[in-house]
C-alpha positions in Angstrom: 103.5 118.9 107.3 100.9 119.4 104.5 98.5 119.9 107.6 100.4 122.5 109.2 100.5 124.6 106.2 96.7 124.1 105.2 96.1 125.2 108.9 98.2 128.2 108.7 96.1 129.3 105.6 93.0 128.4 107.0 93.8 130.9 110.0 94.6 133.8 107.9 91.1 132.7 105.6 88.8 135.9 104.9 85.5 134.0 106.2 87.3 133.2 109.8 85.4 135.4 112.4 87.1 136.7 115.2 85.8 136.6 119.0 82.5 138.1 120.3 82.2 141.8 121.4 85.8 142.7 119.9 87.7 141.0 122.0 90.9 139.1 121.2 89.9 135.5 120.7 93.2 134.4 121.4 93.2 136.3 124.8 89.8 134.3 126.1 90.3 130.9 127.6 89.0 128.0 125.9 87.7 130.7 123.0 89.6 128.7 120.3 88.5 125.3 121.3 86.1 123.5 118.5 83.0 122.8 119.8 81.3 121.6 116.7 82.3 120.9 113.3 80.6 120.4 109.8 81.5 119.6 106.6 81.4 122.4 103.6 82.9 121.2 101.0 84.2 117.9 99.3 86.4 117.9 96.2 86.5 114.6 94.4 88.0 113.5 91.4 85.9 111.6 88.6 87.5 108.2 89.6 86.1 108.5 93.0 82.6 109.8 92.1 82.4 106.9 89.6 83.1 104.6 92.7 80.3 106.5 94.7 77.7 105.4 92.1 78.9 102.0 91.3 77.2 98.8 92.1 80.5 97.5 93.4 81.4 100.6 96.1 79.9 98.4 99.2 82.5 95.7 98.3 85.4 98.2 97.7 84.9 101.4 99.9 84.5 99.5 103.3 88.0 98.0 103.6 91.4 99.7 102.5 92.8 96.6 100.8 90.2 96.3 98.0 89.9 100.2 97.5 94.1 99.9 96.8 93.3 97.3 94.2 90.6 98.8 93.1 93.1 102.1 92.4 95.6 99.9 91.2 93.8 98.5 88.4 93.2 102.0 87.3 96.8 103.6 88.0 95.4 106.0 90.1 97.9 105.2 93.2 98.4 109.1 93.3 94.7 110.3 93.6 93.8 112.8 96.2 90.5 114.4 97.5 90.1 117.5 99.6 87.3 118.4 102.7 86.8 121.7 104.0 85.3 121.4 107.4 84.2 124.5 109.5 85.1 124.5 113.2 82.7 126.5 115.1 84.4 127.7 118.3 84.0 128.4 121.8 84.2 132.0 121.5 81.9 132.5 118.5 84.0 132.3 115.7 85.0 129.9 113.3 87.4 128.5 111.4 87.8 126.7 107.7 90.4 124.3 107.0 90.9 122.2 103.9 92.4 118.7 104.1 94.1 117.1 101.1 93.6 113.4 101.4 95.8 110.7 99.9 93.6 107.8 100.1 95.8 104.7 98.4 98.8 105.7 100.8 97.1 106.5 104.2 94.5 104.5 105.8 93.8 106.9 108.6 91.1 108.6 106.7 89.5 105.8 105.0 86.5 105.5 107.3 86.1 109.4 106.3 86.0 108.7 102.5 83.7 105.7 102.9 81.1 108.0 104.7 81.4 110.6 101.8 81.2 107.7 98.9 78.3 106.3 101.0 76.7 109.7 101.5 76.9 110.6 97.7 75.0 107.1 97.1 72.3 107.9 99.3 73.7 105.1 101.9 73.4 105.3 105.8 74.6 108.4 108.0 77.4 108.5 109.8 77.5 109.9 113.0 81.1 111.3 112.9 80.9 113.4 109.9 78.2 116.1 109.5 78.0 116.0 105.5 74.4 117.4 105.7 75.6 120.9 104.2 78.1 119.4 102.2 78.8 120.8 98.7 80.2 118.0 96.6 82.5 119.4 93.5 83.8 117.4 90.5 87.2 118.5 90.1 90.1 116.9 87.4 92.6 114.5 88.9 95.3 117.5 88.0 94.1 120.0 90.4 94.5 117.8 93.1 98.0 116.6 92.5 99.2 120.7 92.8 101.4 122.0 95.4 99.3 122.4 98.7 98.8 126.6 98.2 98.0 126.0 94.5 95.4 123.7 95.2 93.9 125.6 98.0 94.0 128.9 95.5 92.0 127.1 92.4 89.6 125.5 94.9 88.7 128.9 96.4 88.5 130.5 92.8 86.1 127.7 91.9 83.9 128.5 94.9 83.9 132.3 94.3 83.2 132.1 90.7 80.2 129.7 91.6 79.3 132.5 94.0 79.8 135.2 91.6 77.3 133.3 89.0 74.7 132.9 91.3 75.3 129.6 92.0 76.4 129.5 95.6 73.8 126.5 96.4 73.7 124.7 93.3 75.8 121.4 93.6 77.5 119.6 90.5 77.2 116.4 92.7 74.8 116.2 95.7 74.8 114.4 98.8 71.2 112.8 99.5 69.5 114.6 102.3 68.6 112.0 105.0 67.5 112.7 108.5 68.0 109.7 111.3 64.7 109.1 113.3 
């Protein structure tokens, strides 16, 4: 249900580009097909950022059960993180969608979180997830616990404020830039 709401908000986002040559992208067959995607923003609370740089990270983040126990010991069962993904469309446009993930309750995205935490700590490159241009933002646990529309609005304001301050390229936490051979 949250994804549907978020996807609807992303469709009307100001940075979503339309089709080529002034055409309505909805009328061009296949124009809405995502041909490539990349992660633009990763929004992590302190608990997950600390885990990324912890020596025990490798033991915890590759299986869901040890990760759940790690969160339980810290009373962080409600922890969330968010990922903004840009889909490049066949018709030449793009669409940015932010997903709010619940890693304790939902193991479906655990591989994604594992790849994110590995990349922050300089671990292996994951082919399925393009993190090469991702900005990692430290956010409070409370921010990510709000209603989805409030969370998205707050994250958008954080990003706009960084751009207005001339810090658009600055990252509070950086993923290490690595190239595969």
